[in-house]
C-alpha positions in Angstrom: 156.5 14.8 -25.3 156.1 15.7 -21.6 153.0 14.7 -19.7 152.0 18.4 -19.8 152.3 18.4 -23.6 150.2 15.2 -23.9 147.6 16.7 -21.6 147.5 19.9 -23.7 147.1 17.9 -26.9 144.3 15.8 -25.3 142.3 19.0 -24.6 142.1 19.5 -28.4 141.1 16.0 -29.5 138.6 15.7 -26.6 137.0 19.0 -27.8 136.8 17.4 -31.3 134.9 14.4 -29.8 132.5 16.8 -28.0 131.9 18.6 -31.3 131.2 15.3 -33.1 128.8 14.3 -30.3 127.0 17.6 -30.5 126.3 17.0 -34.2 124.6 13.7 -33.5 120.7 13.6 -33.5 120.8 11.4 -30.4 123.5 13.5 -28.7 124.2 13.0 -25.0 125.0 16.7 -24.5 125.4 19.9 -26.4 128.6 21.9 -26.7 128.2 24.6 -29.3 131.7 25.9 -28.7 133.5 22.6 -29.1 134.1 22.7 -32.8 135.7 26.1 -32.7 137.8 25.2 -29.7 139.0 22.0 -31.3 139.9 23.6 -34.6 141.8 21.8 -37.3 144.4 20.8 -34.7 141.9 18.9 -32.6 140.2 17.2 -35.5 143.6 16.0 -36.9 144.7 14.8 -33.5 141.4 12.9 -33.1 141.8 11.4 -36.6 145.3 10.1 -35.7 144.2 8.8 -32.3 141.3 6.8 -33.7 143.4 5.6 -36.6 146.0 4.3 -34.1 143.3 2.8 -31.8 141.4 1.4 -34.8 138.1 2.5 -33.4 136.0 5.5 -32.6 136.3 7.0 -29.2 133.0 6.0 -27.6 134.1 6.4 -24.0 134.5 10.2 -23.9 130.9 11.2 -24.6 129.7 8.8 -21.9 132.3 10.2 -19.5 131.3 13.8 -20.3 127.6 13.1 -19.8 128.3 11.3 -16.5 130.3 14.2 -15.2 127.6 16.7 -16.4 124.9 14.7 -14.5 127.0 14.3 -11.4 127.9 18.1 -11.3 124.3 19.1 -11.9 123.2 16.8 -9.0 125.9 18.0 -6.6 125.5 21.7 -7.3 122.9 23.4 -5.1 121.9 26.9 -4.2 124.2 26.6 -1.2 127.2 25.2 -3.1 128.9 28.5 -4.0 131.8 27.2 -6.1 132.5 24.8 -8.9 136.2 24.1 -9.5 137.3 22.3 -12.7 140.8 20.9 -12.3 142.5 20.4 -15.6 139.4 21.9 -17.4 141.0 21.7 -20.8 138.8 23.1 -23.5 135.5 21.9 -22.0 132.8 24.5 -21.4 130.8 22.9 -18.6 130.1 26.1 -16.7 128.5 27.5 -19.9 126.8 24.2 -20.9 125.1 23.5 -17.6 122.4 25.6 -15.9 124.3 26.7 -12.7 122.4 27.7 -9.6 122.3 31.5 -9.0 125.4 32.7 -7.2 127.6 29.9 -8.3 131.2 30.9 -9.1 133.2 28.6 -11.4 137.0 28.3 -11.6 138.7 26.5 -14.4 142.3 25.5 -13.8 144.8 24.4 -16.5 148.1 25.3 -18.1 148.5 28.7 -19.6 148.7 27.6 -23.3 145.3 25.9 -23.1 143.8 28.8 -21.2 145.0 31.4 -23.7 143.6 29.4 -26.7 140.2 28.9 -24.9 139.9 32.6 -23.9 140.8 33.8 -27.5 138.1 31.5 -29.1 135.4 32.2 -26.6 136.0 35.9 -26.9 134.7 35.6 -30.5 131.5 33.7 -29.6 128.5 34.5 -27.5 128.4 32.8 -24.1 125.8 32.7 -21.3 126.3 35.2 -18.5 128.3 33.1 -16.0 130.8 33.9 -13.3 133.8 31.9 -14.7 137.4 32.6 -13.7 140.3 31.0 -15.7 143.3 30.2 -13.5 146.5 29.4 -15.4 148.6 27.1 -13.2 150.6 23.9 -13.0 148.5 21.2 -11.3 151.7 19.2 -10.7 152.9 21.7 -8.2 151.5 24.1 -5.5 148.5 25.5 -7.3 146.5 26.5 -4.3 147.8 30.1 -4.0 146.9 30.7 -7.7 143.3 29.6 -7.0 142.9 31.6 -3.8 144.4 34.7 -5.4 141.8 34.3 -8.2 139.0 34.7 -5.7 138.3 31.2 -4.5 136.9 31.1 -1.0 137.8 28.0 1.1 135.0 28.9 3.5 132.3 28.2 0.9 131.1 24.7 -0.1 132.7 23.5 -3.3 132.2 20.9 -6.0 135.6 19.8 -7.3 135.9 18.1 -10.7 139.0 16.2 -11.8 137.9 14.8 -15.2 140.6 13.1 -17.4 143.3 14.6 -15.2 144.8 12.2 -12.6 146.1 9.8 -15.3 148.5 12.6 -16.4 150.0 13.1 -12.8 152.4 10.8 -11.1 151.4 9.2 -7.9 152.9 11.9 -5.6 151.3 14.8 -7.6 147.9 13.1 -7.7 148.0 12.4 -4.0 149.1 15.9 -3.3 146.1 17.2 -5.4 143.7 15.1 -3.4 145.1 16.4 -0.1 145.1 20.0 -1.4 141.5 20.0 -2.5 140.5 18.6 1.0 142.5 21.3 2.7 140.7 24.0 0.7 137.2 22.5 1.2 134.4 23.7 3.4 132.1 21.2 5.1 129.9 19.4 2.6 132.3 19.8 -0.3 132.4 17.0 -3.0 135.1 15.7 -5.3 134.1 14.1 -8.6 136.9 12.2 -10.5 137.8 9.5 -12.9 140.9 7.3 -12.9 142.3 4.0 -14.0 142.8 1.7 -11.1 144.5 -1.7 -10.8 143.9 -4.8 -9.0 147.5 -5.3 -7.9 149.6 -3.1 -5.7 152.3 -2.4 -8.3 152.5 1.4 -8.9 154.6 1.4 -12.1 153.1 2.7 -15.4 151.4 0.2 -17.5 152.6 -0.1 -21.1 150.1 1.1 -23.6 148.0 3.2 -21.2 150.2 6.2 -20.8 148.8 6.5 -17.3 151.0 7.3 -14.3 148.5 7.3 -11.5 147.2 3.7 -11.1 146.0 3.2 -7.5 145.3 -0.3 -6.3 143.1 0.8 -3.4 141.4 4.1 -4.3 139.0 4.2 -1.4 141.9 3.9 1.1 143.9 6.5 -0.8 141.0 8.9 -0.7 140.4 8.3 3.0 144.1 8.9 3.7 143.7 12.3 2.0 140.4 13.3 3.8 137.9 12.1 1.2 135.3 9.4 1.6 134.2 7.5 -1.5 130.4 7.7 -1.7 129.7 6.2 -5.1 131.6 4.7 -8.0 130.9 3.0 -11.3 132.8 1.7 -14.3 132.0 3.1 -17.7 129.5 0.3 -18.1 127.1 2.2 -15.7 126.6 5.3 -17.9 126.8 3.1 -21.1 123.7 1.3 -19.9 122.0 4.4 -18.5 122.5 6.4 -21.7 121.9 3.5 -24.1 125.4 3.6 -25.6 126.9 0.1 -25.2 130.4 0.2 -26.7 132.0 -2.8 -28.5 134.0 -5.2 -26.3 137.7 -4.3 -26.3 139.9 -6.4 -28.5 142.0 -9.1 -26.9 145.1 -7.5 -25.4 143.7 -4.0 -25.9 143.6 -3.2 -22.2 145.6 -4.9 -19.4 143.4 -7.3 -17.5 144.2 -5.8 -14.1 143.0 -2.3 -15.0 139.6 -0.9 -14.3 138.3 2.5 -15.3 136.4 4.2 -12.5 134.1 7.2 -12.1 133.9 8.3 -8.5 132.1 10.7 -6.2 133.7 11.4 -2.8 132.6 13.6 0.1 134.9 15.6 2.4 135.5 13.2 5.4 133.7 13.9 8.6 137.0 14.3 10.5 138.1 17.0 8.0 134.6 18.6 8.3 134.9 18.8 12.0 138.5 20.2 11.9 137.4 23.0 9.5 134.4 23.8 11.7 136.6 24.0 14.8 139.1 26.2 13.0 136.4 28.6 11.7 134.9 28.8 15.2 138.3 29.6 16.7 138.9 32.3 14.2 135.6 34.0 14.9 136.3 33.9 18.6 139.9 35.3 18.2 140.1 38.8 19.8 140.9 41.6 17.5 139.5 40.0 14.3 
């Protein structure tokens, strides 16, 4: 299977996890569309995954709730746009109460988008401005987003949840740079990634991850983002009262850490965008 195929499959089993979490009396979030979106395919993929891992997936509900809280905090009445990169079968723009005037864009490969659109068309959804953008996030996806109505002049909250691990280092770096280039002053990037303590960049056996930065803050800075906050999964586990079992010996390589990160558009990039906007306004004939 290609990385795109694996990413598409993950959209189904993660929807199955969200459906299972929604059915819990102590649920961390509610996704009433998840069960239909997962379907039998998602439930079977989740069964196989957890059988292979020999444990229930406890990380994903924590990750979902952390991203929900981060997005809700960062979205304001002045935000304008929410962009979900590799949105899969999640329904965050419908699950969260978005500020009035917010426009959401969900980017993913066309097969996932078609399935999502077909399922949601049969179910009631809140009145939200949500635009699906079928594109390949490994390539030059910015024209597709702009063509769909995205406005680079408006402040944006970018979300890359469960995405970067499926991209190689060059594609992930290009994505960071592209989001910065499309961002208005004050924009925010919320992401998760596996990171490693050493400077090796090869894929780690057993993780399936391709993007394994050794110095994420420096990599973000080189691509016009400034890391503001970060935590491991232990942070939301404590905050939400869901402490997972300790991993079995040898289950995860010792030099890997799972990070949840919030980054701001760098001041230098802010200033560059402001100067460009001023020059455009002053340009005769415009």
